[in-house]
N, C-alpha and C positions, 0 to 999 in steps of 0.2 A: 582424612578420605578412608573409606572402608574398600582396600584394594580387592579383598576377596569377593565383596558383593559386585563391585564394578565389573570384574572379570566374568563372573557367573551371569550377570544380566546381559553383558555383550555377547557371550559365547551362546546364551540361549537365542538371543535376537537373531544371531546369524546361522543358527541350525547347527552349532557344534556341540557334540555330546561330551560332557564332562563327567568323569568318575569321581565322586567324593565319598569311596566306599568306607563304611564304619567298621570299627575293629571286627565285628561279627563276620565281615566277609572276607577277612584275610586268608589268603591260601595256607598260612602256617599258623592260624589261630584256632582251628578246629579241635574237637576232642581226639581226632584220629592222629593229630600232629601238634602236640601241646608244645614241644620244644622249639622255640623261635630259631629260625635259621641264621647261620652266620652269612657275612657278606664280605666278598672278596671283590674290591673295585679297582680296576686297572684304568688309568687316566693318560692318554697319550698327548703328545704335544705337537700341534701342526699336522696332525695325520689326516688326508682327504678321505672322504667317505668311501672311495673305492680303492684305497691303497692297502687292499686285502686281497690275496691271490684267490679266494672262494668267492670274491664278490666281482668277478668278471674281470680280473686283472691277471693276465697270463704272465706277465714279465716279473712281478715282485713275489718274493718267495717267503710265505708267512704259515709255515705247517702248524703252528701252535694256535695262531688266531683262526686258521681254517678248522681246527678241532673244535674251537668255541662256536663257529658259525654251524657246525654239525650237531652241536649238542644243545643249542638254544633257540632263540627267537631273534632274528636279525631286523632291525629296524632300518630299511635302506633309504628312508627319507627323514632322518634326524637332522634338525637345524639348529643352529645358534641364532639368537635375536640380533646379532650384530653388535657395534660397540660405538661408544662415544669417544674412544681413544684409539690410537694406532697400535696401542698394546692390546690386540684384541681378546688375548687369552685371560686378561685380567677381569673385565666384566663377564665373561664367558663362565669361568670359573666361580664367580660370585652367584651368578644365575644358578648354575648347578648346585652350589652348596646351600642356597636359601629358598630355591623354588620361585624366586621373584622375577619379574620382568625387567627389561633393560632400564627404563626411565624411573624405576622404583628403587635402584641401588643407590648407595652412598659413595660420593666420589668416585664415580665410574666403577666401581668395585674395588677400589683401591684398598678399602678396609669395609669390614662388615660390623655394623654397630650391635650393641647387645640386644636390641629390640628385633633385630632379625637374627632368628633362630636358625642355626646351620643343621644340615642333614646329621652329621655325626654328634652334634650337641643333643639333638632329639633322640638319637639311638642311645645316648650315653644316660639320658634322663630316664629312658625304658629299662636300664640294667645293662645295656651292652658295654662291653669293654671296647675302647676305640683306639685303633693304631693308625698312625699316619706317617708316611716317610715320602721324600721328594719334595717337589715343586708346591710351594704354597705361596700364592701371590696376592693374598687379601688380607694382610696385616697380621702381626705376631699375637695380638690380643685375642682375634677370632681363633686362631690355631689352639692357643693355650686353653680356651673353654670347650673347645670341641674334643679334644683328645686325651686319653688317659694314658698311652702308651705311644712311643715313637721313637725316630732315630734318623739320622742323617737328612736333616730337614734343612731345605734351601728355600729362604725367604728372598723371592725376587723372581725376575721373568726369564733371564737366558744367562748362560756363562759357558765357558770353555768346558767341554764334557770331560776333561781329564783333570781339571782343577775346580771343582765345583765347591763353593765356600757354604760349609754345612753347620749344623749345630747338633749335638746330642740332645735328647729329649729332656726338658727341665720340668719338673713336676710344680714348680713354682711359676712358671710361665714367664720367666724373666727375659731370657734370651738376650743377655748382654752381649754387646759387640765383642768384647774381649774373649769370650767362649766360643767365637767362631774360628773354624779352621778349614783347610783344604781337603776334600776327600782324596783317597788315594788310589781310586780306580775309575774306570769309566762309568759316566753317571747311571746308565742303565743297569750296570752290574753292581754300582755301589747301594742304589735303592733296592734292588732286588735281594740283594745279600741281607739287608736289614730286614726285609719281609720274612725271607727264610728263617732267620734266626727267630723271629717273633713266633712263627709257627712251631718251631722246634722246641721252644721253651714255655709255650702256652699251655697251661694246666689248669685253668679256672673252668668252673662249670657254667660261668655266663656266656652266652653267645658273644660273637666279637664282629666288628666291622674293622676290616684292613682297607686302608685307601693309599693305594701304591700310584704315586703321580710322578711320571717320568717327565724328562726334559728333553727325550727325543721323540720325534725325529727332527726338532728344532735346530736350525743353523746355530753354531758353526758345524756343517755336516762333516764329520771327521771319523766316519766309522773305522774299526779295526781293519787292517789290511785284509785280512782273510774274507772279510765281507764285502769290501770295496772290490775285490777282485771277482766277486761273483757278477758284477755288472759292467762290463766294457761299454763305454759310452757309444761306441759306434754299433752296438747291437740293441740300443734303445729305440723304441718307435717314438717318433715325434708326435704330439697330440694333434688330433684333426683340427683343432681350433688354435693351433699356433699361430702367432702374428708377431712380427718384429717390434711393432709398437702397438699400443692401445689406440683405437680410432679417434678417441676425443679425450679431452682432459676430464678425468673423473674425480678430480680433486686431490688426489693422492699417489701421484706418478713419480714424486720425489722422496718418498718416505724411505727409511732405512732397507726395508726389505726390497724394495724396488730398485735400489743401488747395488744389490749384491752382484748383478752383472751390468755390463755396458748397454748402452742404445746406440742404435736398434739392436734388438735380439738376434742371434743367428742360430741356426739349426744346431750347429756343434756346441756352442755354450749351453742351450737349453738341454741338450742330451746328457752333457756333463752334470748339469744340476739335478737332473732326474736320477741318473745312476748314483749319484752320491745320497739323493733322498731315500731311494729303495734301499742301498745298503745299510743306512741308518736304522730303517725299518726292520729288515731281516735280523740285525744284531738286537733290536729290541725286541722282536719276535722270540728269539732263542731265550732271552732274560725272562721274558714272561712264562715260557714253557718250564724255566727252573722253579719258578714260584709256583706254578700248577702241580708240578711233580712233587714239590714240598708239601703242598696241600693233600695230595693223595698219601704221601707217606705218613702224614699226620693222623689218618684215620678220619679225618673231619669233612672230607669232600662231599660225601652224600649228604650232608645237611648244610651244605653252602651254596648260597647264590653267587655267581661269578657275573660280574659286569665289566665289559669292555667298552670305553667310549674316548673320543677324541675332543679337544676344546675347541678346535676349529680347523678349518682345511686350509689349502694352500694351491695358489695357482701353477706355481712351477714352469712357466712359460705358455700357459694357456691364456689367450685374450692379450697377448704381449705384456702379461704381468707375471710377477714372481712372488707376491706376497698374498695377504689374506684380507686386505684393506679394501674389500670390495663385496658386492652381493651376488656374484655369480654363483652357480652350483658347487663349483670347485672349493669355494672358500666359505660358504654358508651352510654346508651340509657335512656331517661327521658320521663316524662309524659309531654304532650303538648296538651291543649284543648283549642279551640277558639270557642266563642259562642257569639251571639248578632244579632241586627237587620238585616234582609234580608241574613242570613246565614244558611246553612241546619242543620237540627237537626238530632240527632242521626246517624251522619255519621262517620264511621271509615275508615281513609285513611291509607294504608300501604306505602305511599309514603316517600322515603328517604328524610331526612332533617335535618337541623341543628338549634340550638337555635338562631343563628346569622341570620337565616332567618326571625325572627320575627320582626327585624327592618324594612326590606323592606315591609313587609306584612302590618304592621300597617301604614306605609306611604301611602300604595296604597288604603287601607281601607278608610284612612282619607283624600285622595286627596291632600298629601302633598309631595313635591319633595324629591327623595331619596338623601341624600348628597353624595359627591364624598368620596371614602375610604370605603364604605359599600360594602362588597363582597358577602353578603348573597343573596338569591335567594327568590324572593316574592312567597308566597304561595297561593296568590290570585286565581290563575286558579283552584286549588283543592278546595278551598273555594266556588268556583263557580260550582263545580261539574263535572270539566273536569278530565278525567282518564289519560291523558297524564302525565308521570312523571316529576316532577321539576328537578330531577337529577337522573342519573342511577348509580351512585357510590358514596361512602362515604368513606372518609379517617379520621384516627385518629392517634395520636402519645402520648406516655408518656415518658418524659425525653429523654434521649439519648439512649435507649435500647429496646423500644417497638414500633412496628410500625403496622398498620392495615389497610387493605383495604376490602371494601365489595361491590360486584356487584351482584345485584338481591338476590338471596338465599345463594350465596356463599361468604364466608369470610376467608381471609387469616390473619395470625398473624405472625410475625416474631420478633424474641428476639435476643439480642445479649449482653451478660452479661459477663464482664471479658473474652471476647474471646470465650465464650461457646455460639453457636447458636442453635436456635430451631426454627421451622416451624410448625404451626397449621393450618389446613384446615377443615372449618365446613360446612355443608350443612344446613343451618338453619330451612329449612321447614320441614326436616326430623329429625333434631337434634337441637331443640331450645335450649336445655339446654346444649350445646357444650360439648358434653361427647365422641364424636366419632371423634378422629382426623384422617382424611383421607390423611394427607400430604405425607405419604410414601406409599400409594397405587400406585402401577405402573400405573393403569388406569387413575389416576389423575395427573400424571406427567406433561402433557400439560396445564392443567388448573392452577397448581401452577405456571408454567411459565408465562402463560398470565396474572394472578393475580399479579405476582411479577413485570412484566412490567408496570402494572398500577399503582402499588404502587409507583414505581420508578418516574413515570410520575407525579403523585400527589405531591411527594415529592418535584420535581423539581418546580412545578408550584407554590406551596405555600411556597417556599424560605425555606425548610427545611435545616437545617445547617448540617445533616448527609448525608452520601454517602453510599447508600446500596451496591455499587460495591467494596467498600474497606473492606477487611478482619475484620477490627475493626471498622465497620461502626458506632457502637454506640459511638465511642469516637473520631472520625474523622470527621473534617469539610471538606467541598468542597474545 
């Protein structure tokens, strides 16, 4: 199956504009700017889309992320496509690295086969030196072929932040178990130190990609005391959509993430969790600041594109949930900031986009061919200030019992758990906290049907194995 052709046909038929810009259109491939830019890519773990002070969150302190918001383009409606696994970060990172859609991954993203070219691999082929540190949740072989440099590499999903099992970079790509050891610092400091060291020692004329992949603010949330002290739980505001319990079984109420707090949730417990979450983010922000300062000190900042993104969001008390195994905004929307030479400053775009769009965007920015199999849409038109949408709808799925589609401000979620079906319809402009379900409003019946038809179209085009027309669609393949 030609996934690129299928994607383009579908997006054209639904009115979504795709930018597959050729080498000549790259911002950094002109005669005026012959030198390709460096790329510094920060990826955070479980950071919700608005867990940044400059993005309308008065309580969390993120001065360095705020500076990036001021220096670049913030995509305020960046999404993940969901997961077939409770480990949502695994397919999310695989989609980011390959530009592919959810059902075109291998083993739910647990590994990336050779035929799925990764972003750092493509940059490496184009002459970039590629450095990776921190979390890599998609197989050792894929890491080995992607990076020319690295250090403090964590192959896994989560760990104690003070005892992260890591590897030094192995140019042979073996990463034998006996070479693993425990890091001697807090995870965010450990990975930042490695990135700073790379910048200090780098003296090659070739451009570089630095992929700095943190395990924070993922639990266990154990920020250093000086950061935890910044957030007394009794000063934390409870989310407007706080609930003691989710109103119905969404299929994943007893997963590990949800069992981090007792049922029913209490306001005090949730405030404690939010306080710990914010403390982790502020500590992480300080470490990102150290890397950014090292970039400035290196003299390479003026020709470096900086990207900050998150692998998925987190409920932390919203809708009676703690985790990310759901399709509400708090879990499927993530931070995405792109800053760099010749890019707009302090621009906030509400364009609907995916993490998988980063791959073709970087290729276009650097004048590099987008490989076959990449299904994301380049965000270069938005970065150039154009107001036309990159796409006009978004789809997401969780396992075989939650499906979501969004067009404009309208969002539909469908559930099928053990034969019990639920439908939710939200108008996000008026109801950003997703508290007012309009699905049973007779005045919205036609809208529900139109969005359901769009959802079916998405499911068909992305090769979703579920069939919405079957009574047990959550358990039945086509």
